[in-house]
C-alpha distance (Angstrom), angle and dihedral (degrees) to the residues before:
residue distance angle dihedral
M1 . . .
S2 3.82 . .
S3 3.78 123.2 .
G4 3.79 89.9 -105.0
D5 3.79 90.6 56.6
Q6 3.79 99.8 45.1
P7 3.80 116.0 105.9
G8 3.75 115.5 -128.3
T9 3.81 96.5 31.1
G10 3.78 96.6 86.0
G11 3.79 89.3 -138.4
N12 3.85 93.3 -64.2
T13 3.79 130.3 100.0
P14 3.81 118.6 -142.2
D15 3.83 88.3 -100.8
Q16 3.79 89.6 60.4
H17 3.82 97.1 61.2
P18 3.80 115.4 114.1
P19 3.82 112.5 -88.4
L20 3.86 120.5 -113.9
R21 3.75 113.4 -91.2
P22 3.85 126.4 -166.9
P23 3.82 110.1 -90.2
G24 3.78 112.9 -103.4
S25 3.87 93.6 21.7
A26 3.77 118.4 141.8
T27 3.83 93.7 -112.2
Q28 3.79 96.1 50.9
S29 3.79 93.3 42.2
S30 3.81 93.7 50.8
V31 3.81 93.0 45.9
Q32 3.78 92.7 49.0
T33 3.79 93.5 44.3
S34 3.80 102.2 43.8
S35 3.87 105.0 26.9
S36 3.82 108.5 32.8
H37 3.80 94.9 102.0
R38 3.83 93.2 43.0
W39 3.83 92.1 53.1
I40 3.78 92.5 49.1
W41 3.83 92.5 54.8
M42 3.80 92.1 43.4
A43 3.83 90.9 51.1
L44 3.78 92.1 49.0
A45 3.83 91.4 47.6
A46 3.78 90.4 49.7
A47 3.80 90.7 50.5
L48 3.80 92.0 51.6
L49 3.81 91.3 46.7
L50 3.80 92.1 51.6
S51 3.80 90.1 48.6
L52 3.80 89.9 55.3
L53 3.79 90.7 47.0
V54 3.79 91.9 52.6
V55 3.81 93.2 46.1
L56 3.84 100.3 40.8
V57 3.79 108.0 23.4
L58 3.78 107.9 27.5
P59 3.84 95.7 67.5
Q60 3.81 90.4 52.3
L61 3.82 90.0 54.9
V62 3.82 93.2 56.9
P63 3.89 106.5 104.1
E64 3.77 120.4 -124.9
P65 3.82 116.4 -116.1
T66 3.84 112.7 -91.7
G67 3.81 127.2 -143.5
V68 3.81 135.6 57.8
V69 3.72 114.0 -6.1
V70 3.79 113.7 -142.6
Q71 3.69 110.3 -146.2
Q72 3.75 112.5 -122.8
P73 3.68 128.5 -176.3
A74 3.77 111.2 -95.3
V75 3.73 100.3 -105.6
A76 3.79 121.7 162.7
P77 3.81 113.9 -120.4
T78 3.69 114.2 -104.7
P79 3.79 119.6 -117.0
A80 3.79 89.8 -116.5
I81 3.86 90.6 65.8
V82 3.85 98.6 41.0
K83 3.79 97.2 47.7
P84 3.85 99.6 63.4
K85 3.81 92.2 48.0
A86 3.78 93.3 48.7
A87 3.81 91.1 46.8
A88 3.81 91.0 50.8
R89 3.79 91.2 50.5
A90 3.81 91.9 48.3
A91 3.81 90.6 49.6
A92 3.82 91.4 51.0
E93 3.81 91.6 48.2
Q94 3.82 92.0 48.5
T95 3.81 92.0 50.4
L96 3.79 89.6 47.3
Q97 3.82 90.3 53.2
Q98 3.80 90.5 53.0
F99 3.81 90.8 47.8
L100 3.80 93.0 50.0
H101 3.82 93.5 49.6
L102 3.79 92.9 49.7
Q103 3.80 91.5 43.3
A104 3.82 90.9 54.2
K105 3.79 91.4 48.9
L106 3.81 94.1 49.2
E107 3.78 92.9 43.1
L108 3.80 89.9 57.3
G109 3.80 87.3 50.8
N110 3.85 92.9 57.0
A111 3.81 92.5 -107.8
A112 3.80 88.9 151.3
V113 3.83 85.7 66.4
W114 3.77 103.1 42.2
G115 3.81 101.5 21.9
E116 3.79 100.6 69.2
P117 2.98 132.5 163.9
A118 3.82 92.2 11.2
W119 3.81 91.3 54.7
S120 3.81 95.4 54.8
E121 3.80 91.3 43.0
A122 3.80 91.8 53.9
V123 3.81 92.5 46.2
G124 3.85 89.8 48.8
L125 3.80 91.4 51.2
A126 3.80 90.6 50.5
A127 3.81 89.8 52.2
S128 3.82 90.0 51.5
A129 3.80 90.1 49.1
D130 3.81 89.0 52.5
R131 3.81 90.2 57.0
I132 3.77 92.6 46.4
F133 3.81 90.5 48.2
G134 3.82 89.1 51.3
E135 3.82 87.3 55.8
R136 3.81 87.3 56.2
R137 3.78 91.8 -116.8
F138 3.76 91.2 137.3
V139 3.79 98.3 167.2
D140 3.80 92.2 52.5
A141 3.84 91.1 44.1
A142 3.80 90.9 51.3
G143 3.81 89.9 53.1
V144 3.79 93.7 49.8
Y145 3.85 91.5 45.7
A146 3.79 88.5 51.1
D147 3.81 90.5 51.3
A148 3.83 90.9 50.0
L149 3.81 90.7 46.9
Q150 3.80 91.2 50.2
R151 3.79 91.1 53.3
L152 3.81 91.1 52.2
E153 3.79 91.1 47.5
Q154 3.79 90.5 51.5
L155 3.81 89.6 48.5
D156 3.80 90.7 49.4
S157 3.80 92.0 50.7
R158 3.84 91.9 49.5
Q159 3.82 94.7 52.6
Q160 3.82 95.2 101.3
Q161 3.80 92.4 44.3
I162 3.81 91.2 49.8
F163 3.81 89.2 51.9
I164 3.83 93.4 49.2
E165 3.80 92.5 47.4
A166 3.81 93.2 47.8
L167 3.83 92.5 47.0
D168 3.80 92.3 47.9
A169 3.79 92.4 46.6
G170 3.81 91.7 47.4
Q171 3.77 93.9 49.9
S172 3.81 91.7 45.6
A173 3.80 90.6 51.2
L174 3.80 89.6 47.7
A175 3.81 90.3 52.1
A176 3.82 88.0 52.4
N177 3.85 90.3 47.8
D178 3.84 90.2 -117.8
V179 3.78 91.4 146.0
D180 3.83 99.2 177.3
A181 3.79 93.8 49.9
A182 3.79 91.4 44.6
Q183 3.80 93.5 52.5
K184 3.81 92.4 46.7
Q185 3.82 93.9 51.3
L186 3.80 94.9 42.0
E187 3.80 91.7 49.6
L188 3.79 87.7 51.2
A189 3.81 90.3 51.5
L190 3.79 90.6 50.1
A191 3.79 90.0 49.1
V192 3.81 87.0 59.5
K193 3.81 94.1 42.5
P194 3.81 111.6 18.0
G195 3.80 113.1 -155.0
N196 3.80 95.7 16.8
E197 3.79 104.7 160.7
P198 3.85 101.1 -140.2
A199 3.80 91.8 45.4
T200 3.82 92.6 45.4
R201 3.80 91.9 49.4
S202 3.80 92.7 46.4
L203 3.81 91.7 49.0
A204 3.81 90.4 50.8
R205 3.81 88.6 52.2
A206 3.78 91.3 48.5
Q207 3.81 91.5 51.6
V208 3.84 91.1 58.8
R209 3.80 98.0 35.0
N210 3.81 94.6 100.3
A211 3.81 90.5 53.0
V212 3.81 89.6 47.0
L213 3.80 91.1 52.3
Q214 3.80 90.7 50.2
R215 3.81 90.2 53.7
M216 3.78 90.9 47.2
A217 3.81 91.3 51.4
A218 3.80 91.0 49.6
G219 3.81 90.6 48.2
E220 3.79 92.7 49.9
A221 3.80 90.9 49.6
A222 3.82 91.8 50.4
E223 3.79 90.8 46.5
G224 3.79 90.5 50.8
N225 3.83 89.2 53.4
G226 3.80 91.4 51.1
D227 3.80 94.1 -110.5
L228 3.77 96.7 133.1
E229 3.80 94.3 167.4
A230 3.81 92.0 57.8
A231 3.82 90.8 43.9
S232 3.79 90.1 52.6
V233 3.81 90.4 52.1
E234 3.81 92.5 51.0
Y235 3.80 94.4 47.2
T236 3.79 90.5 47.0
E237 3.80 91.4 52.9
A238 3.82 89.9 48.8
L239 3.81 89.0 54.9
Q240 3.78 90.9 47.6
L241 3.81 88.2 57.0
D242 3.82 93.2 46.3
S243 3.79 116.0 11.0
D244 3.82 90.8 -173.5
Y245 3.81 95.8 56.7
Q246 3.81 100.8 115.0
P247 3.86 97.9 -167.0
A248 3.81 89.2 60.0
R249 3.79 90.7 47.8
D250 3.82 91.8 49.7
S251 3.79 92.8 46.5
L252 3.79 92.7 48.7
Q253 3.80 90.0 49.2
R254 3.80 91.5 50.5
V255 3.81 93.8 48.3
S256 3.81 92.0 43.8
V257 3.79 90.8 55.4
Q258 3.81 90.4 50.3
L259 3.79 91.9 47.2
T260 3.79 91.1 48.9
D261 3.80 91.1 51.1
T262 3.79 92.0 48.3
K263 3.79 93.9 47.7
F264 3.80 91.2 44.7
R265 3.79 93.3 53.0
A266 3.79 91.0 47.5
A267 3.82 92.4 49.8
M268 3.80 92.5 48.5
S269 3.79 90.8 48.5
R270 3.81 90.7 53.2
A271 3.80 91.0 46.7
L272 3.81 95.3 51.1
T273 3.79 93.1 44.6
A274 3.79 90.8 50.8
L275 3.81 90.8 48.7
D276 3.79 91.1 52.0
N277 3.81 90.1 50.7
G278 3.80 94.1 45.9
Q279 3.81 92.1 -114.2
L280 3.77 93.3 141.0
S281 3.81 97.6 167.5
E282 3.81 91.8 53.6
A283 3.82 90.2 44.7
G284 3.80 90.3 53.7
K285 3.79 92.8 51.0
A286 3.80 92.2 48.8
L287 3.81 92.0 48.8
D288 3.80 90.7 50.1
A289 3.81 89.3 54.0
A290 3.82 91.0 48.3
A291 3.82 91.9 48.1
Q292 3.80 91.1 53.1
L293 3.81 89.2 55.5
K294 3.83 97.1 42.8
P295 3.80 111.1 6.7
D296 3.82 95.5 173.6
E297 3.80 98.7 51.5
G298 3.81 113.7 125.2
V299 3.79 92.2 -143.4
V300 3.82 89.1 61.5
R301 3.81 91.4 52.7
D302 3.79 91.1 48.3
A303 3.78 92.3 49.2
R304 3.81 91.2 47.5
Q305 3.81 90.1 53.3
R306 3.77 89.8 50.1
L307 3.79 90.0 48.5
T308 3.81 90.6 50.4
Q309 3.79 90.8 52.3
A310 3.79 91.4 46.5
R311 3.79 90.7 50.7
E312 3.80 90.6 50.0
Q313 3.76 91.1 50.0
S314 3.77 89.9 47.6
K315 3.80 90.8 51.4
L316 3.79 91.0 46.9
S317 3.79 91.1 50.0
R318 3.77 91.1 48.8
L319 3.81 91.8 47.9
R320 3.79 90.5 47.9
R321 3.80 91.9 51.9
N322 3.78 92.6 46.7
A323 3.79 92.4 46.6
A324 3.80 90.5 50.2
A325 3.80 88.7 53.6
K326 3.81 89.8 51.5
V327 3.82 89.7 50.6
R328 3.80 90.7 51.5
D329 3.80 88.2 51.8
E330 3.83 89.7 46.2
D331 3.81 88.3 -122.5
W332 3.78 92.7 148.0
R333 3.78 95.1 167.8
G334 3.82 91.7 54.5
A335 3.81 91.6 44.2
A336 3.80 91.4 51.6
A337 3.81 90.9 52.2
L338 3.81 91.3 52.6
Y339 3.79 93.2 47.9
K340 3.81 89.3 52.1
K341 3.82 90.5 53.5
A342 3.79 89.3 50.7
L343 3.81 90.8 52.6
Q344 3.82 89.7 52.4
I345 3.82 88.1 59.0
D346 3.81 95.9 42.0
A347 3.79 118.7 8.0
N348 3.81 90.0 -167.8
A349 3.79 96.3 54.9
G350 3.81 102.2 127.9
F351 3.76 96.4 -159.4
S352 3.80 91.5 55.9
R353 3.82 94.4 48.0
D354 3.80 94.2 48.2
G355 3.77 92.7 39.0
L356 3.80 92.7 51.2
A357 3.82 92.2 50.2
H358 3.81 91.7 49.7
A359 3.82 93.0 45.1
E360 3.79 93.4 49.8
A361 3.84 91.2 47.5
R362 3.78 91.2 51.0
L363 3.80 90.9 45.2
H364 3.82 89.7 53.7
L365 3.84 91.7 47.5
H366 3.81 91.8 52.1
Q367 3.78 90.1 48.6
Q368 3.85 89.4 53.4
L369 3.77 92.8 49.1
D370 3.81 92.3 45.6
H371 3.82 87.8 52.2
Y372 3.79 89.3 70.1
L373 3.77 99.7 27.3
N374 3.79 93.3 55.8
D375 3.83 91.4 49.7
P376 3.83 109.6 26.0
Q377 3.83 92.2 175.4
R378 3.80 87.4 75.5
L379 3.81 86.0 75.6
Y380 3.80 91.2 62.5
S381 3.80 89.7 75.3
A382 3.76 119.5 78.9
E383 3.79 99.5 -127.1
P384 3.82 98.0 46.9
Q385 3.79 88.0 43.8
E386 3.79 90.8 55.5
N387 3.81 91.3 46.2
A388 3.78 90.5 52.5
R389 3.80 90.2 49.5
V390 3.81 91.4 52.0
L391 3.82 90.4 47.1
L392 3.76 92.5 53.8
S393 3.77 90.5 46.1
D394 3.80 91.5 53.6
V395 3.79 94.6 45.6
G396 3.74 96.8 49.9
E397 3.78 114.2 176.0
A398 3.77 121.3 -9.8
P399 3.84 118.3 -116.0
A400 3.77 115.3 -98.4
G401 3.80 91.0 -112.8
E402 3.80 94.0 57.8
P403 3.80 107.7 68.1
N404 3.78 92.7 159.0
L405 3.79 91.2 57.5
A406 3.79 91.7 45.3
N407 3.79 89.8 52.0
K408 3.80 92.1 51.8
I409 3.80 92.2 47.9
N410 3.78 91.7 50.4
R411 3.78 92.6 46.9
L412 3.78 92.4 50.3
A413 3.78 91.1 46.9
R414 3.79 90.6 53.3
L415 3.81 92.1 46.2
L416 3.76 90.8 48.9
A417 3.81 92.3 49.0
A418 3.77 90.7 48.7
A419 3.80 91.3 48.0
R420 3.79 89.7 53.4
A421 3.83 96.2 46.7
P422 3.88 113.2 95.9
V423 3.78 120.3 -124.4
Q424 3.85 123.8 -147.7
V425 3.81 109.0 -112.8
Q426 3.86 124.4 -171.2
L427 3.80 119.3 -150.1
R428 3.83 125.0 -167.0
S429 3.80 131.0 -164.9
N430 3.86 141.9 153.2
G431 3.81 98.5 -100.9
E432 3.80 90.1 -112.6
T433 3.80 100.2 74.6
E434 3.78 124.2 85.5
V435 3.79 106.0 -131.3
A436 3.81 126.3 -160.4
I437 3.81 133.1 168.8
Y438 3.75 115.3 -145.3
H439 3.80 114.4 -111.3
V440 3.80 90.6 -0.1
A441 3.82 114.6 66.8
R442 3.82 148.1 -59.0
L443 3.80 106.0 -101.7
G444 3.86 100.1 -174.7
L445 3.83 123.5 -158.7
F446 3.79 120.9 -13.7
I447 3.73 144.5 138.7
E448 3.83 94.4 -142.5
H449 3.75 130.4 4.6
Q450 3.81 133.2 -177.8
L451 3.83 124.0 -154.6
E452 3.78 138.9 156.5
L453 3.77 118.9 -118.9
R454 3.78 130.7 179.8
P455 3.78 116.2 -121.8
G456 3.73 112.3 -77.0
T457 3.77 143.6 89.4
Y458 3.79 118.7 -65.4
T459 3.78 137.3 -173.7
A460 3.83 119.7 -142.8
V461 3.84 117.4 -163.1
G462 3.80 126.1 -163.6
S463 3.84 127.1 -166.0
R464 3.86 133.3 -178.9
P465 3.79 128.9 171.9
G466 3.78 111.0 -102.2
Y467 3.77 93.2 14.4
R468 3.73 134.6 91.3
D469 3.85 115.5 -99.0
V470 3.79 117.9 -111.9
R471 3.81 130.6 -148.8
K472 3.80 128.0 -164.9
V473 3.78 128.6 -177.0
F474 3.79 118.5 -156.1
S475 3.80 136.4 171.4
V476 3.73 130.5 -133.8
L477 3.79 114.8 -154.0
P478 3.79 125.1 -161.0
G479 3.81 112.8 -89.6
Q480 3.81 93.5 -2.7
V481 3.81 124.1 109.5
P482 3.78 106.7 -139.1
P483 3.80 122.0 -138.7
P484 3.86 115.2 -93.4
V485 3.78 113.7 -75.3
D486 3.82 111.5 -132.2
I487 3.78 117.1 -159.3
R488 3.79 125.0 168.9
C489 3.81 139.6 140.3
E490 3.82 111.2 -125.1
E491 3.78 105.3 144.3
P492 3.84 111.0 95.1
V493 3.73 118.2 -136.0
């Protein structure tokens, strides 16, 4: 009997079963997705067809015995003889049907891949049963079919166990870096359960394990040579290939810690050197880099405090220099502002306290001098004139380094001297008018009168019986002889 005629084979020999494909490949995925239902119906149809062939055709193919025919009387078989043979044939056919259904189910589940050698043994037994059935030995055929069916049932019941064992073996081999064994077992597990996530992930890891090991070896070599940067790159690439590979993770962590320590020490060294050299900007940058690497290190906090103090001292020094320049320029208002800023940084800075007191005193003195210099006529009055005299007496001579102050003192002294120097004033009248100058004297009647008056503004008053009084205000300027002052009463009342 040919393979196409044997019951239980479904028209395919064991060599004709689909080959194993890697789980998740495009071919397997498309076949499973688009053709699963079609294959199930085809397998069931083939099983039914084979059943009909066994029942209807196979008995006709059994050859009749050859040789001498002994004539027997034509006697109809008794029911007692026919019934056992028919029952045996029916039992064999029923067992065959069960075998074919289970075979079709397992074949769709790739049992030909993962079920060896049990699969081939069961298929071989079914082929033997087909031959025995063809010899009309129905009882023996039923027994062999039952044995083949039992083997398939056992295989079907062990499917989950086969998957678990293959997955465990594959993952164990992967952990031991036995790549070939791992791939073989994981592919077997995926043949049992296509698309299983743990098996798929483990197979993907196995497929890149050799590349991962190459990266690890390169990283270890670089680390041994002290090239931590290169080692970090290699370990990182190994993790990119397999993010679950713990040795790469551990190695990258170890190298990263060493790199961080090395970079931290270098940054702190730059910071301290810059601080010692007064390069505060560079020190700040280096400390920022160190803080990013190890933000909680006490040495960083200490260095930052030292940097803060150095910056304060630098600011104080700069303010002191700028204030000194303002003092040299006799810009006392600007100097006072700088000393105040210095005191905001360090309230105990002696130079800023003393400097501020001196600047404010000088600023007040200049304001006093400017009070008279900006309005010299104030000196024409007795009280302001005395105040100016006392001011000049208190000031004394200006320091050699303050020419602006010396100039103001000299100017005020000259203005005060001029304000105190009398000026010859000529008065004219008609000899009939009583003339008096407020706060100076009553001059009486005269035609002309000479007197000396200090610079200032005066009021002359004239009176004459029967005539309206007259009043004339005139000014006397320092060093200038005023024009004659004419005062007379000539308007009758």
